[in-house]
Predicted model as a PDB file, atoms N, CA, C, CB and O in Angstrom, pLDDT in the B-factor column:
MODEL        1                                                                  
ATOM      1  N   MET A   1      67.025 110.514  89.009  1.00 53.00           N  
ATOM      2  CA  MET A   1      68.253 110.638  89.757  1.00 53.00           C  
ATOM      3  C   MET A   1      69.029 109.325  89.709  1.00 53.00           C  
ATOM      4  CB  MET A   1      67.963 111.045  91.204  1.00 53.00           C  
ATOM      5  O   MET A   1      68.426 108.252  89.713  1.00 53.00           O  
ATOM      6  N   ASP A   2      70.338 109.397  89.665  1.00 61.00           N  
ATOM      7  CA  ASP A   2      71.216 108.232  89.589  1.00 61.00           C  
ATOM      8  C   ASP A   2      71.493 107.687  90.993  1.00 61.00           C  
ATOM      9  CB  ASP A   2      72.543 108.596  88.878  1.00 61.00           C  
ATOM     10  O   ASP A   2      72.087 108.383  91.817  1.00 61.00           O  
ATOM     11  N   LEU A   3      71.070 106.455  91.273  1.00 60.00           N  
ATOM     12  CA  LEU A   3      71.249 105.874  92.603  1.00 60.00           C  
ATOM     13  C   LEU A   3      72.710 105.589  92.924  1.00 60.00           C  
ATOM     14  CB  LEU A   3      70.448 104.600  92.721  1.00 60.00           C  
ATOM     15  O   LEU A   3      73.121 105.704  94.078  1.00 60.00           O  
ATOM     16  N   ASP A   4      73.505 105.216  91.914  1.00 61.00           N  
ATOM     17  CA  ASP A   4      74.932 104.998  92.151  1.00 61.00           C  
ATOM     18  C   ASP A   4      75.596 106.290  92.615  1.00 61.00           C  
ATOM     19  CB  ASP A   4      75.620 104.469  90.876  1.00 61.00           C  
ATOM     20  O   ASP A   4      76.411 106.276  93.537  1.00 61.00           O  
ATOM     21  N   TRP A   5      75.251 107.402  91.979  1.00 55.00           N  
ATOM     22  CA  TRP A   5      75.809 108.696  92.358  1.00 55.00           C  
ATOM     23  C   TRP A   5      75.402 109.046  93.783  1.00 55.00           C  
ATOM     24  CB  TRP A   5      75.347 109.796  91.382  1.00 55.00           C  
ATOM     25  O   TRP A   5      76.234 109.502  94.568  1.00 55.00           O  
ATOM     26  N   GLN A   6      74.139 108.838  94.126  1.00 59.00           N  
ATOM     27  CA  GLN A   6      73.668 109.132  95.482  1.00 59.00           C  
ATOM     28  C   GLN A   6      74.432 108.309  96.513  1.00 59.00           C  
ATOM     29  CB  GLN A   6      72.160 108.858  95.599  1.00 59.00           C  
ATOM     30  O   GLN A   6      74.808 108.821  97.568  1.00 59.00           O  
ATOM     31  N   PHE A   7      74.661 107.033  96.206  1.00 58.00           N  
ATOM     32  CA  PHE A   7      75.392 106.171  97.126  1.00 58.00           C  
ATOM     33  C   PHE A   7      76.809 106.686  97.353  1.00 58.00           C  
ATOM     34  CB  PHE A   7      75.431 104.741  96.594  1.00 58.00           C  
ATOM     35  O   PHE A   7      77.266 106.755  98.494  1.00 58.00           O  
ATOM     36  N   THR A   8      77.502 107.044  96.287  1.00 56.00           N  
ATOM     37  CA  THR A   8      78.889 107.501  96.441  1.00 56.00           C  
ATOM     38  C   THR A   8      78.965 108.828  97.179  1.00 56.00           C  
ATOM     39  CB  THR A   8      79.557 107.632  95.078  1.00 56.00           C  
ATOM     40  O   THR A   8      79.970 109.102  97.836  1.00 56.00           O  
ATOM     41  N   GLN A   9      77.943 109.650  97.091  1.00 57.00           N  
ATOM     42  CA  GLN A   9      77.961 110.922  97.809  1.00 57.00           C  
ATOM     43  C   GLN A   9      77.825 110.705  99.321  1.00 57.00           C  
ATOM     44  CB  GLN A   9      76.833 111.836  97.301  1.00 57.00           C  
ATOM     45  O   GLN A   9      78.311 111.514 100.111  1.00 57.00           O  
ATOM     46  N   ALA A  10      77.172 109.626  99.715  1.00 61.00           N  
ATOM     47  CA  ALA A  10      77.017 109.319 101.138  1.00 61.00           C  
ATOM     48  C   ALA A  10      78.237 108.592 101.697  1.00 61.00           C  
ATOM     49  CB  ALA A  10      75.766 108.477 101.360  1.00 61.00           C  
ATOM     50  O   ALA A  10      78.418 108.530 102.913  1.00 61.00           O  
ATOM     51  N   TRP A  11      79.066 108.048 100.824  1.00 66.00           N  
ATOM     52  CA  TRP A  11      80.258 107.317 101.212  1.00 66.00           C  
ATOM     53  C   TRP A  11      81.289 108.309 101.760  1.00 66.00           C  
ATOM     54  CB  TRP A  11      80.836 106.513 100.008  1.00 66.00           C  
ATOM     55  O   TRP A  11      81.591 109.295 101.088  1.00 66.00           O  
ATOM     56  N   PRO A  12      81.834 108.080 102.951  1.00 73.00           N  
ATOM     57  CA  PRO A  12      82.710 109.091 103.556  1.00 73.00           C  
ATOM     58  C   PRO A  12      84.065 109.254 102.883  1.00 73.00           C  
ATOM     59  CB  PRO A  12      82.928 108.757 104.979  1.00 73.00           C  
ATOM     60  O   PRO A  12      84.703 110.293 103.052  1.00 73.00           O  
ATOM     61  N   GLY A  13      84.518 108.282 102.141  1.00 84.00           N  
ATOM     62  CA  GLY A  13      85.823 108.376 101.494  1.00 84.00           C  
ATOM     63  C   GLY A  13      86.793 107.373 102.068  1.00 84.00           C  
ATOM     64  O   GLY A  13      86.497 106.706 103.060  1.00 84.00           O  
ATOM     65  N   ASP A  14      87.959 107.265 101.442  1.00 87.00           N  
ATOM     66  CA  ASP A  14      88.966 106.292 101.856  1.00 87.00           C  
ATOM     67  C   ASP A  14      89.834 106.844 102.988  1.00 87.00           C  
ATOM     68  CB  ASP A  14      89.843 105.896 100.662  1.00 87.00           C  
ATOM     69  O   ASP A  14      90.303 107.979 102.915  1.00 87.00           O  
ATOM     70  N   PRO A  15      90.046 106.042 104.032  1.00 92.00           N  
ATOM     71  CA  PRO A  15      90.952 106.483 105.099  1.00 92.00           C  
ATOM     72  C   PRO A  15      92.406 106.394 104.659  1.00 92.00           C  
ATOM     73  CB  PRO A  15      90.738 105.646 106.364  1.00 92.00           C  
ATOM     74  O   PRO A  15      92.775 105.498 103.900  1.00 92.00           O  
ATOM     75  N   THR A  16      93.220 107.310 105.130  1.00 94.00           N  
ATOM     76  CA  THR A  16      94.655 107.265 104.884  1.00 94.00           C  
ATOM     77  C   THR A  16      95.277 106.312 105.905  1.00 94.00           C  
ATOM     78  CB  THR A  16      95.298 108.698 104.973  1.00 94.00           C  
ATOM     79  O   THR A  16      94.563 105.784 106.757  1.00 94.00           O  
ATOM     80  N   CYS A  17      96.582 106.082 105.839  1.00 94.00           N  
ATOM     81  CA  CYS A  17      97.214 105.068 106.686  1.00 94.00           C  
ATOM     82  C   CYS A  17      97.063 105.362 108.173  1.00 94.00           C  
ATOM     83  CB  CYS A  17      98.679 104.954 106.345  1.00 94.00           C  
ATOM     84  O   CYS A  17      97.145 104.442 108.986  1.00 94.00           O  
ATOM     85  N   GLY A  18      96.848 106.596 108.544  1.00 91.00           N  
ATOM     86  CA  GLY A  18      96.613 106.946 109.944  1.00 91.00           C  
ATOM     87  C   GLY A  18      95.145 106.910 110.331  1.00 91.00           C  
ATOM     88  O   GLY A  18      94.802 107.180 111.482  1.00 91.00           O  
ATOM     89  N   GLY A  19      94.268 106.578 109.379  1.00 92.00           N  
ATOM     90  CA  GLY A  19      92.842 106.522 109.659  1.00 92.00           C  
ATOM     91  C   GLY A  19      92.093 107.810 109.354  1.00 92.00           C  
ATOM     92  O   GLY A  19      90.865 107.837 109.421  1.00 92.00           O  
ATOM     93  N   TYR A  20      92.808 108.871 109.021  1.00 93.00           N  
ATOM     94  CA  TYR A  20      92.185 110.160 108.736  1.00 93.00           C  
ATOM     95  C   TYR A  20      91.543 110.142 107.350  1.00 93.00           C  
ATOM     96  CB  TYR A  20      93.221 111.299 108.836  1.00 93.00           C  
ATOM     97  O   TYR A  20      92.148 109.663 106.391  1.00 93.00           O  
ATOM     98  N   VAL A  21      90.321 110.662 107.242  1.00 92.00           N  
ATOM     99  CA  VAL A  21      89.627 110.757 105.951  1.00 92.00           C  
ATOM    100  C   VAL A  21      89.498 112.241 105.607  1.00 92.00           C  
ATOM    101  CB  VAL A  21      88.204 110.051 105.997  1.00 92.00           C  
ATOM    102  O   VAL A  21      88.648 112.928 106.173  1.00 92.00           O  
ATOM    103  N   PRO A  22      90.326 112.747 104.691  1.00 93.00           N  
ATOM    104  CA  PRO A  22      90.246 114.163 104.329  1.00 93.00           C  
ATOM    105  C   PRO A  22      88.960 114.475 103.575  1.00 93.00           C  
ATOM    106  CB  PRO A  22      91.453 114.563 103.484  1.00 93.00           C  
ATOM    107  O   PRO A  22      88.460 113.646 102.815  1.00 93.00           O  
ATOM    108  N   ARG A  23      88.433 115.661 103.788  1.00 90.00           N  
ATOM    109  CA  ARG A  23      87.218 116.106 103.109  1.00 90.00           C  
ATOM    110  C   ARG A  23      87.553 116.713 101.751  1.00 90.00           C  
ATOM    111  CB  ARG A  23      86.459 117.124 103.973  1.00 90.00           C  
ATOM    112  O   ARG A  23      88.630 117.276 101.560  1.00 90.00           O  
ATOM    113  N   VAL A  24      86.629 116.595 100.825  1.00 89.00           N  
ATOM    114  CA  VAL A  24      86.786 117.239  99.519  1.00 89.00           C  
ATOM    115  C   VAL A  24      86.863 118.749  99.740  1.00 89.00           C  
ATOM    116  CB  VAL A  24      85.602 116.868  98.547  1.00 89.00           C  
ATOM    117  O   VAL A  24      86.055 119.315 100.477  1.00 89.00           O  
ATOM    118  N   GLY A  25      87.830 119.392  99.104  1.00 91.00           N  
ATOM    119  CA  GLY A  25      88.036 120.829  99.250  1.00 91.00           C  
ATOM    120  C   GLY A  25      89.011 121.201 100.355  1.00 91.00           C  
ATOM    121  O   GLY A  25      89.367 122.371 100.497  1.00 91.00           O  
ATOM    122  N   GLU A  26      89.445 120.224 101.139  1.00 94.00           N  
ATOM    123  CA  GLU A  26      90.369 120.476 102.243  1.00 94.00           C  
ATOM    124  C   GLU A  26      91.806 120.509 101.729  1.00 94.00           C  
ATOM    125  CB  GLU A  26      90.213 119.401 103.342  1.00 94.00           C  
ATOM    126  O   GLU A  26      92.171 119.741 100.840  1.00 94.00           O  
ATOM    127  N   HIS A  27      92.610 121.395 102.288  1.00 96.00           N  
ATOM    128  CA  HIS A  27      94.031 121.484 101.950  1.00 96.00           C  
ATOM    129  C   HIS A  27      94.768 120.527 102.873  1.00 96.00           C  
ATOM    130  CB  HIS A  27      94.581 122.961 102.091  1.00 96.00           C  
ATOM    131  O   HIS A  27      94.616 120.597 104.093  1.00 96.00           O  
ATOM    132  N   VAL A  28      95.574 119.626 102.294  1.00 96.00           N  
ATOM    133  CA  VAL A  28      96.259 118.615 103.086  1.00 96.00           C  
ATOM    134  C   VAL A  28      97.727 118.489 102.698  1.00 96.00           C  
ATOM    135  CB  VAL A  28      95.568 117.276 102.930  1.00 96.00           C  
ATOM    136  O   VAL A  28      98.131 118.818 101.583  1.00 96.00           O  
ATOM    137  N   PHE A  29      98.507 118.004 103.651  1.00 95.00           N  
ATOM    138  CA  PHE A  29      99.881 117.591 103.399  1.00 95.00           C  
ATOM    139  C   PHE A  29      99.880 116.076 103.497  1.00 95.00           C  
ATOM    140  CB  PHE A  29     100.909 118.253 104.416  1.00 95.00           C  
ATOM    141  O   PHE A  29      99.438 115.530 104.507  1.00 95.00           O  
ATOM    142  N   CYS A  30     100.364 115.383 102.470  1.00 96.00           N  
ATOM    143  CA  CYS A  30     100.391 113.924 102.426  1.00 96.00           C  
ATOM    144  C   CYS A  30     101.830 113.447 102.416  1.00 96.00           C  
ATOM    145  CB  CYS A  30      99.631 113.389 101.191  1.00 96.00           C  
ATOM    146  O   CYS A  30     102.671 113.971 101.686  1.00 96.00           O  
ATOM    147  N   TYR A  31     102.101 112.438 103.244  1.00 96.00           N  
ATOM    148  CA  TYR A  31     103.439 111.875 103.388  1.00 96.00           C  
ATOM    149  C   TYR A  31     103.345 110.359 103.269  1.00 96.00           C  
ATOM    150  CB  TYR A  31     104.083 112.289 104.747  1.00 96.00           C  
ATOM    151  O   TYR A  31     102.498 109.739 103.912  1.00 96.00           O  
ATOM    152  N   ARG A  32     104.210 109.755 102.447  1.00 97.00           N  
ATOM    153  CA  ARG A  32     104.228 108.302 102.289  1.00 97.00           C  
ATOM    154  C   ARG A  32     105.412 107.752 103.082  1.00 97.00           C  
ATOM    155  CB  ARG A  32     104.320 107.893 100.774  1.00 97.00           C  
ATOM    156  O   ARG A  32     106.563 107.923 102.680  1.00 97.00           O  
ATOM    157  N   PRO A  33     105.131 107.089 104.211  1.00 96.00           N  
ATOM    158  CA  PRO A  33     106.205 106.588 105.076  1.00 96.00           C  
ATOM    159  C   PRO A  33     107.158 105.607 104.398  1.00 96.00           C  
ATOM    160  CB  PRO A  33     105.607 105.929 106.270  1.00 96.00           C  
ATOM    161  O   PRO A  33     108.328 105.554 104.776  1.00 96.00           O  
ATOM    162  N   SER A  34     106.714 104.841 103.427  1.00 96.00           N  
ATOM    163  CA  SER A  34     107.562 103.821 102.812  1.00 96.00           C  
ATOM    164  C   SER A  34     108.792 104.387 102.114  1.00 96.00           C  
ATOM    165  CB  SER A  34     106.761 103.032 101.828  1.00 96.00           C  
ATOM    166  O   SER A  34     109.839 103.740 102.085  1.00 96.00           O  
ATOM    167  N   ASP A  35     108.678 105.588 101.551  1.00 97.00           N  
ATOM    168  CA  ASP A  35     109.831 106.157 100.839  1.00 97.00           C  
ATOM    169  C   ASP A  35     110.056 107.646 101.091  1.00 97.00           C  
ATOM    170  CB  ASP A  35     109.664 105.937  99.373  1.00 97.00           C  
ATOM    171  O   ASP A  35     110.961 108.239 100.504  1.00 97.00           O  
ATOM    172  N   GLY A  36     109.247 108.253 101.951  1.00 97.00           N  
ATOM    173  CA  GLY A  36     109.434 109.653 102.292  1.00 97.00           C  
ATOM    174  C   GLY A  36     108.873 110.649 101.290  1.00 97.00           C  
ATOM    175  O   GLY A  36     109.086 111.853 101.430  1.00 97.00           O  
ATOM    176  N   ALA A  37     108.150 110.157 100.270  1.00 96.00           N  
ATOM    177  CA  ALA A  37     107.556 111.065  99.277  1.00 96.00           C  
ATOM    178  C   ALA A  37     106.497 111.936  99.949  1.00 96.00           C  
ATOM    179  CB  ALA A  37     106.933 110.266  98.091  1.00 96.00           C  
ATOM    180  O   ALA A  37     105.875 111.525 100.929  1.00 96.00           O  
ATOM    181  N   SER A  38     106.296 113.133  99.420  1.00 95.00           N  
ATOM    182  CA  SER A  38     105.267 114.009  99.974  1.00 95.00           C  
ATOM    183  C   SER A  38     104.561 114.773  98.863  1.00 95.00           C  
ATOM    184  CB  SER A  38     105.878 114.988 100.988  1.00 95.00           C  
ATOM    185  O   SER A  38     105.127 115.024  97.799  1.00 95.00           O  
ATOM    186  N   ARG A  39     103.320 115.132  99.133  1.00 95.00           N  
ATOM    187  CA  ARG A  39     102.503 115.941  98.235  1.00 95.00           C  
ATOM    188  C   ARG A  39     101.680 116.886  99.099  1.00 95.00           C  
ATOM    189  CB  ARG A  39     101.584 115.048  97.321  1.00 95.00           C  
ATOM    190  O   ARG A  39     101.295 116.541 100.216  1.00 95.00           O  
ATOM    191  N   CYS A  40     101.418 118.053  98.588  1.00 95.00           N  
ATOM    192  CA  CYS A  40     100.618 119.034  99.299  1.00 95.00           C  
ATOM    193  C   CYS A  40      99.619 119.610  98.307  1.00 95.00           C  
ATOM    194  CB  CYS A  40     101.510 120.156  99.937  1.00 95.00           C  
ATOM    195  O   CYS A  40      99.991 119.954  97.185  1.00 95.00           O  
ATOM    196  N   GLY A  41      98.363 119.720  98.703  1.00 96.00           N  
ATOM    197  CA  GLY A  41      97.371 120.270  97.786  1.00 96.00           C  
ATOM    198  C   GLY A  41      95.968 120.186  98.324  1.00 96.00           C  
ATOM    199  O   GLY A  41      95.754 119.948  99.513  1.00 96.00           O  
ATOM    200  N   ILE A  42      95.012 120.383  97.441  1.00 95.00           N  
ATOM    201  CA  ILE A  42      93.593 120.394  97.783  1.00 95.00           C  
ATOM    202  C   ILE A  42      92.955 119.103  97.292  1.00 95.00           C  
ATOM    203  CB  ILE A  42      92.878 121.631  97.173  1.00 95.00           C  
ATOM    204  O   ILE A  42      93.179 118.685  96.156  1.00 95.00           O  
ATOM    205  N   VAL A  43      92.159 118.473  98.151  1.00 94.00           N  
ATOM    206  CA  VAL A  43      91.495 117.217  97.834  1.00 94.00           C  
ATOM    207  C   VAL A  43      90.367 117.468  96.836  1.00 94.00           C  
ATOM    208  CB  VAL A  43      90.952 116.546  99.117  1.00 94.00           C  
ATOM    209  O   VAL A  43      89.450 118.245  97.103  1.00 94.00           O  
ATOM    210  N   ASP A  44      90.443 116.800  95.680  1.00 92.00           N  
ATOM    211  CA  ASP A  44      89.384 116.872  94.668  1.00 92.00           C  
ATOM    212  C   ASP A  44      88.345 115.783  94.890  1.00 92.00           C  
ATOM    213  CB  ASP A  44      89.978 116.752  93.256  1.00 92.00           C  
ATOM    214  O   ASP A  44      87.151 115.999  94.683  1.00 92.00           O  
ATOM    215  N   ASP A  45      88.806 114.615  95.312  1.00 89.00           N  
ATOM    216  CA  ASP A  45      87.922 113.467  95.553  1.00 89.00           C  
ATOM    217  C   ASP A  45      88.657 112.539  96.500  1.00 89.00           C  
ATOM    218  CB  ASP A  45      87.526 112.725  94.209  1.00 89.00           C  
ATOM    219  O   ASP A  45      89.888 112.502  96.509  1.00 89.00           O  
ATOM    220  N   ASN A  46      87.913 111.792  97.295  1.00 89.00           N  
ATOM    221  CA  ASN A  46      88.567 110.865  98.223  1.00 89.00           C  
ATOM    222  C   ASN A  46      87.908 109.490  98.197  1.00 89.00           C  
ATOM    223  CB  ASN A  46      88.539 111.428  99.644  1.00 89.00           C  
ATOM    224  O   ASN A  46      88.013 108.731  99.160  1.00 89.00           O  
ATOM    225  N   ARG A  47      87.240 109.175  97.114  1.00 84.00           N  
ATOM    226  CA  ARG A  47      86.624 107.853  96.971  1.00 84.00           C  
ATOM    227  C   ARG A  47      87.475 107.024  96.011  1.00 84.00           C  
ATOM    228  CB  ARG A  47      85.145 107.967  96.455  1.00 84.00           C  
ATOM    229  O   ARG A  47      87.848 107.494  94.936  1.00 84.00           O  
ATOM    230  N   ALA A  48      87.778 105.794  96.408  1.00 84.00           N  
ATOM    231  CA  ALA A  48      88.616 104.893  95.610  1.00 84.00           C  
ATOM    232  C   ALA A  48      90.007 105.477  95.408  1.00 84.00           C  
ATOM    233  CB  ALA A  48      87.963 104.613  94.252  1.00 84.00           C  
ATOM    234  O   ALA A  48      90.600 105.325  94.340  1.00 84.00           O  
ATOM    235  N   GLY A  49      90.521 106.138  96.424  1.00 88.00           N  
ATOM    236  CA  GLY A  49      91.838 106.753  96.370  1.00 88.00           C  
ATOM    237  C   GLY A  49      91.775 108.169  96.885  1.00 88.00           C  
ATOM    238  O   GLY A  49      90.730 108.615  97.358  1.00 88.00           O  
ATOM    239  N   LEU A  50      92.864 108.868  96.801  1.00 93.00           N  
ATOM    240  CA  LEU A  50      92.927 110.261  97.224  1.00 93.00           C  
ATOM    241  C   LEU A  50      93.411 111.066  96.023  1.00 93.00           C  
ATOM    242  CB  LEU A  50      93.875 110.454  98.476  1.00 93.00           C  
ATOM    243  O   LEU A  50      94.530 110.873  95.549  1.00 93.00           O  
ATOM    244  N   PHE A  51      92.576 111.954  95.541  1.00 94.00           N  
ATOM    245  CA  PHE A  51      92.877 112.725  94.339  1.00 94.00           C  
ATOM    246  C   PHE A  51      93.109 114.176  94.735  1.00 94.00           C  
ATOM    247  CB  PHE A  51      91.729 112.611  93.291  1.00 94.00           C  
ATOM    248  O   PHE A  51      92.254 114.807  95.356  1.00 94.00           O  
ATOM    249  N   LEU A  52      94.270 114.693  94.372  1.00 95.00           N  
ATOM    250  CA  LEU A  52      94.665 116.049  94.757  1.00 95.00           C  
ATOM    251  C   LEU A  52      94.983 116.906  93.551  1.00 95.00           C  
ATOM    252  CB  LEU A  52      95.862 116.008  95.682  1.00 95.00           C  
ATOM    253  O   LEU A  52      95.441 116.414  92.519  1.00 95.00           O  
ATOM    254  N   THR A  53      94.731 118.203  93.699  1.00 95.00           N  
ATOM    255  CA  THR A  53      95.345 119.201  92.834  1.00 95.00           C  
ATOM    256  C   THR A  53      96.442 119.802  93.695  1.00 95.00           C  
ATOM    257  CB  THR A  53      94.298 120.302  92.301  1.00 95.00           C  
ATOM    258  O   THR A  53      96.160 120.476  94.686  1.00 95.00           O  
ATOM    259  N   THR A  54      97.685 119.562  93.321  1.00 94.00           N  
ATOM    260  CA  THR A  54      98.808 120.007  94.142  1.00 94.00           C  
ATOM    261  C   THR A  54      98.987 121.520  94.042  1.00 94.00           C  
ATOM    262  CB  THR A  54     100.099 119.291  93.719  1.00 94.00           C  
ATOM    263  O   THR A  54      98.413 122.181  93.177  1.00 94.00           O  
ATOM    264  N   CYS A  55      99.793 122.039  94.946  1.00 90.00           N  
ATOM    265  CA  CYS A  55     100.078 123.473  94.945  1.00 90.00           C  
ATOM    266  C   CYS A  55     100.847 123.887  93.691  1.00 90.00           C  
ATOM    267  CB  CYS A  55     100.871 123.858  96.197  1.00 90.00           C  
ATOM    268  O   CYS A  55     100.859 125.063  93.329  1.00 90.00           O  
ATOM    269  N   ALA A  56     101.491 122.922  93.027  1.00 90.00           N  
ATOM    270  CA  ALA A  56     102.211 123.189  91.779  1.00 90.00           C  
ATOM    271  C   ALA A  56     101.284 123.103  90.563  1.00 90.00           C  
ATOM    272  CB  ALA A  56     103.372 122.204  91.621  1.00 90.00           C  
ATOM    273  O   ALA A  56     101.719 123.311  89.430  1.00 90.00           O  
ATOM    274  N   GLY A  57      99.993 122.791  90.807  1.00 92.00           N  
ATOM    275  CA  GLY A  57      99.025 122.736  89.714  1.00 92.00           C  
ATOM    276  C   GLY A  57      98.873 121.371  89.071  1.00 92.00           C  
ATOM    277  O   GLY A  57      98.116 121.230  88.110  1.00 92.00           O  
ATOM    278  N   GLU A  58      99.574 120.357  89.575  1.00 94.00           N  
ATOM    279  CA  GLU A  58      99.443 118.998  89.044  1.00 94.00           C  
ATOM    280  C   GLU A  58      98.211 118.326  89.632  1.00 94.00           C  
ATOM    281  CB  GLU A  58     100.709 118.163  89.348  1.00 94.00           C  
ATOM    282  O   GLU A  58      97.756 118.684  90.718  1.00 94.00           O  
ATOM    283  N   ARG A  59      97.679 117.355  88.910  1.00 95.00           N  
ATOM    284  CA  ARG A  59      96.626 116.502  89.460  1.00 95.00           C  
ATOM    285  C   ARG A  59      97.257 115.142  89.702  1.00 95.00           C  
ATOM    286  CB  ARG A  59      95.370 116.401  88.494  1.00 95.00           C  
ATOM    287  O   ARG A  59      97.849 114.555  88.796  1.00 95.00           O  
ATOM    288  N   VAL A  60      97.130 114.639  90.933  1.00 96.00           N  
ATOM    289  CA  VAL A  60      97.721 113.348  91.281  1.00 96.00           C  
ATOM    290  C   VAL A  60      96.678 112.462  91.948  1.00 96.00           C  
ATOM    291  CB  VAL A  60      98.941 113.535  92.207  1.00 96.00           C  
ATOM    292  O   VAL A  60      95.765 112.942  92.619  1.00 96.00           O  
ATOM    293  N   ALA A  61      96.836 111.164  91.749  1.00 95.00           N  
ATOM    294  CA  ALA A  61      95.999 110.166  92.412  1.00 95.00           C  
ATOM    295  C   ALA A  61      96.902 109.370  93.337  1.00 95.00           C  
ATOM    296  CB  ALA A  61      95.268 109.228  91.374  1.00 95.00           C  
ATOM    297  O   ALA A  61      97.915 108.822  92.904  1.00 95.00           O  
ATOM    298  N   LEU A  62      96.537 109.306  94.609  1.00 95.00           N  
ATOM    299  CA  LEU A  62      97.332 108.605  95.599  1.00 95.00           C  
ATOM    300  C   LEU A  62      96.541 107.417  96.137  1.00 95.00           C  
ATOM    301  CB  LEU A  62      97.746 109.555  96.743  1.00 95.00           C  
ATOM    302  O   LEU A  62      95.319 107.489  96.265  1.00 95.00           O  
ATOM    303  N   THR A  63      97.225 106.340  96.448  1.00 94.00           N  
ATOM    304  CA  THR A  63      96.585 105.211  97.114  1.00 94.00           C  
ATOM    305  C   THR A  63      96.461 105.600  98.583  1.00 94.00           C  
ATOM    306  CB  THR A  63      97.405 103.858  96.925  1.00 94.00           C  
ATOM    307  O   THR A  63      97.451 105.582  99.315  1.00 94.00           O  
ATOM    308  N   ALA A  64      95.257 105.950  99.017  1.00 93.00           N  
ATOM    309  CA  ALA A  64      95.041 106.557 100.327  1.00 93.00           C  
ATOM    310  C   ALA A  64      95.662 105.769 101.473  1.00 93.00           C  
ATOM    311  CB  ALA A  64      93.575 106.709 100.573  1.00 93.00           C  
ATOM    312  O   ALA A  64      96.254 106.360 102.376  1.00 93.00           O  
ATOM    313  N   GLU A  65      95.539 104.449 101.451  1.00 94.00           N  
ATOM    314  CA  GLU A  65      96.028 103.636 102.574  1.00 94.00           C  
ATOM    315  C   GLU A  65      97.544 103.679 102.723  1.00 94.00           C  
ATOM    316  CB  GLU A  65      95.585 102.202 102.400  1.00 94.00           C  
ATOM    317  O   GLU A  65      98.064 103.292 103.770  1.00 94.00           O  
ATOM    318  N   ARG A  66      98.259 104.136 101.713  1.00 96.00           N  
ATOM    319  CA  ARG A  66      99.728 104.204 101.778  1.00 96.00           C  
ATOM    320  C   ARG A  66     100.241 105.578 102.202  1.00 96.00           C  
ATOM    321  CB  ARG A  66     100.321 103.844 100.428  1.00 96.00           C  
ATOM    322  O   ARG A  66     101.440 105.754 102.414  1.00 96.00           O  
ATOM    323  N   TRP A  67      99.347 106.544 102.327  1.00 97.00           N  
ATOM    324  CA  TRP A  67      99.738 107.917 102.633  1.00 97.00           C  
ATOM    325  C   TRP A  67      99.161 108.363 103.967  1.00 97.00           C  
ATOM    326  CB  TRP A  67      99.285 108.864 101.523  1.00 97.00           C  
ATOM    327  O   TRP A  67      98.029 108.021 104.309  1.00 97.00           O  
ATOM    328  N   ALA A  68      99.949 109.130 104.720  1.00 96.00           N  
ATOM    329  CA  ALA A  68      99.472 109.786 105.928  1.00 96.00           C  
ATOM    330  C   ALA A  68      99.093 111.209 105.515  1.00 96.00           C  
ATOM    331  CB  ALA A  68     100.566 109.772 107.088  1.00 96.00           C  
ATOM    332  O   ALA A  68      99.877 111.896 104.861  1.00 96.00           O  
ATOM    333  N   ALA A  69      97.910 111.642 105.889  1.00 95.00           N  
ATOM    334  CA  ALA A  69      97.454 112.994 105.506  1.00 95.00           C  
ATOM    335  C   ALA A  69      97.121 113.797 106.757  1.00 95.00           C  
ATOM    336  CB  ALA A  69      96.211 112.921 104.563  1.00 95.00           C  
ATOM    337  O   ALA A  69      96.566 113.280 107.727  1.00 95.00           O  
ATOM    338  N   THR A  70      97.473 115.065 106.702  1.00 94.00           N  
ATOM    339  CA  THR A  70      97.113 115.987 107.777  1.00 94.00           C  
ATOM    340  C   THR A  70      96.591 117.272 107.145  1.00 94.00           C  
ATOM    341  CB  THR A  70      98.335 116.276 108.719  1.00 94.00           C  
ATOM    342  O   THR A  70      97.104 117.732 106.125  1.00 94.00           O  
ATOM    343  N   ALA A  71      95.579 117.832 107.760  1.00 95.00           N  
ATOM    344  CA  ALA A  71      95.040 119.114 107.289  1.00 95.00           C  
ATOM    345  C   ALA A  71      96.071 120.188 107.557  1.00 95.00           C  
ATOM    346  CB  ALA A  71      93.681 119.459 107.985  1.00 95.00           C  
ATOM    347  O   ALA A  71      96.693 120.214 108.619  1.00 95.00           O  
ATOM    348  N   THR A  72      96.251 121.073 106.595  1.00 93.00           N  
ATOM    349  CA  THR A  72      97.205 122.171 106.745  1.00 93.00           C  
ATOM    350  C   THR A  72      96.648 123.389 106.013  1.00 93.00           C  
ATOM    351  CB  THR A  72      98.624 121.778 106.193  1.00 93.00           C  
ATOM    352  O   THR A  72      95.998 123.229 104.980  1.00 93.00           O  
ATOM    353  N   PRO A  73      96.880 124.590 106.513  1.00 91.00           N  
ATOM    354  CA  PRO A  73      96.308 125.777 105.877  1.00 91.00           C  
ATOM    355  C   PRO A  73      96.945 126.135 104.538  1.00 91.00           C  
ATOM    356  CB  PRO A  73      96.432 126.941 106.799  1.00 91.00           C  
ATOM    357  O   PRO A  73      96.302 126.769 103.701  1.00 91.00           O  
ATOM    358  N   ALA A  74      98.197 125.740 104.324  1.00 83.00           N  
ATOM    359  CA  ALA A  74      98.887 126.089 103.069  1.00 83.00           C  
ATOM    360  C   ALA A  74     100.084 125.179 102.861  1.00 83.00           C  
ATOM    361  CB  ALA A  74      99.340 127.573 103.078  1.00 83.00           C  
ATOM    362  O   ALA A  74     100.502 124.468 103.775  1.00 83.00           O  
ATOM    363  N   CYS A  75     100.626 125.205 101.670  1.00 81.00           N  
ATOM    364  CA  CYS A  75     101.820 124.408 101.377  1.00 81.00           C  
ATOM    365  C   CYS A  75     103.003 124.944 102.151  1.00 81.00           C  
ATOM    366  CB  CYS A  75     102.128 124.405  99.870  1.00 81.00           C  
ATOM    367  O   CYS A  75     103.118 126.142 102.407  1.00 81.00           O  
ATOM    368  N   THR A  76     103.876 124.025 102.514  1.00 64.00           N  
ATOM    369  CA  THR A  76     105.067 124.430 103.266  1.00 64.00           C  
ATOM    370  C   THR A  76     106.264 124.548 102.362  1.00 64.00           C  
ATOM    371  CB  THR A  76     105.361 123.445 104.382  1.00 64.00           C  
ATOM    372  O   THR A  76     107.356 124.880 102.824  1.00 64.00           O  
TER     373      THR A  76                                                      
ENDMDL                                                                          
END                                                                             
């Protein structure tokens, strides 16, 4: 078994600017206060950033500390 992999699985993930840590598989709405940008989608990974598959089918990587995230049931 790979010890690095085990360690990262126990790591809770990166907090967003509000302190919220979204779970993998959770649907979230992300808002960047600095410029008003927004993304909505499902969290693929939350370690070393926030990785989403958006509702439009894109894959994006966000710097978690710059984005506010909230759990939401679907895209708005």
